[in-house]
C-alpha positions in Angstrom: 0.0 0.0 0.0 1.3 3.4 -0.9 2.0 6.1 1.7 -0.9 8.3 0.6 -3.4 5.4 0.6 -5.6 3.8 3.3 -7.6 0.6 3.5 -11.3 0.9 4.3 -14.4 -1.2 4.4 -16.8 -0.1 1.7 -20.4 -1.3 1.0 -20.6 -2.7 -2.6 -24.2 -1.6 -2.9 -24.4 2.0 -1.5 -20.6 2.9 -1.5 -20.6 4.1 2.1 -17.6 3.4 4.4 -18.1 1.5 7.7 -15.6 0.7 10.5 -17.0 -2.8 11.3 -17.3 -4.2 7.8 -21.1 -4.5 7.7 -23.7 -2.2 6.1 -26.9 -2.3 8.1 -28.8 -0.2 5.6 -28.2 -2.6 2.7 -27.8 -5.6 5.0 -24.6 -6.8 3.3 -20.9 -7.3 4.2 -18.5 -4.6 3.1 -15.5 -5.2 0.9 -12.0 -3.9 1.6 -11.1 -1.0 -0.7 -8.1 1.3 -1.0 -8.6 5.1 -1.4 -6.5 8.2 -1.0 -6.1 9.5 2.6 -8.3 12.6 3.3 -7.2 15.7 5.2 -9.4 18.1 7.1 -8.4 21.7 7.9 -10.2 23.7 10.6 -10.4 24.9 14.2 -10.9 22.0 16.6 -12.1 21.8 20.2 -11.4 18.8 22.5 -14.9 17.5 23.5 -14.3 14.0 24.9 -11.8 11.1 25.2 -11.8 7.4 24.7 -10.0 4.5 26.1 -9.8 0.8 25.2 -7.6 -2.2 25.9 -5.4 -1.3 22.9 -5.6 2.5 22.6 -6.6 5.8 24.0 -7.2 9.2 22.6 -9.1 12.5 22.3 -12.3 13.3 20.4 -12.0 16.7 18.7 -14.9 18.6 17.1 -14.6 21.0 14.1 -16.0 24.3 15.4 -17.6 25.1 12.1 -19.1 21.8 10.9 -19.6 20.0 14.2 -17.9 16.9 12.7 -16.0 14.9 15.3 -12.7 13.1 14.8 -10.8 10.6 17.1 -7.1 11.4 17.7 -4.9 8.7 19.0 -2.7 9.7 22.0 0.5 8.8 20.2 -0.4 11.5 17.6 -1.3 14.0 20.4 2.0 13.3 22.1 3.9 13.9 18.9 2.0 17.2 18.4 2.7 18.5 21.9 6.3 17.2 22.2 8.5 20.2 22.9 5.7 22.5 23.9 6.6 25.0 26.6 4.6 24.9 29.8 5.6 28.4 30.9 4.3 30.0 34.1 2.3 26.9 35.1 1.8 25.5 38.6 2.2 21.7 39.1 0.6 19.9 42.0 1.5 16.5 43.4 -1.3 14.0 43.0 -2.1 10.3 43.6 -4.3 8.2 41.3 -4.8 4.8 42.7 -1.4 3.7 43.9 0.5 5.8 41.4 2.0 9.2 42.3 2.6 12.0 39.8 2.0 15.6 39.0 -0.9 17.5 37.4 -1.1 21.0 35.9 -3.2 23.4 37.9 -5.3 25.4 35.4 -7.1 27.7 37.8 -5.4 29.5 40.7 -7.0 28.9 44.1 -8.4 32.1 45.7 
């Protein structure tokens, strides 16, 4: 597969893409198809997060269209790597049996 291509499941009847490989509208199994990767430009807001046994990430929403996109944490970490956390307060925290630090976003009065 070329670098600018991606494999997807596509319904042979209606042509829509599905993640699970089955089209409930047409009641048929999808076929694997290769298409060009898409890119989306816009202003995005973090609206949710997801976690599974194999991955975790953020759900971002395009502020103009309302379309939501899942971002995997490995890509988020690549994006924020090297970012400056200037003039921030860190506070010690404990989650379960693990100790760490969190960023304080609001100053306590």
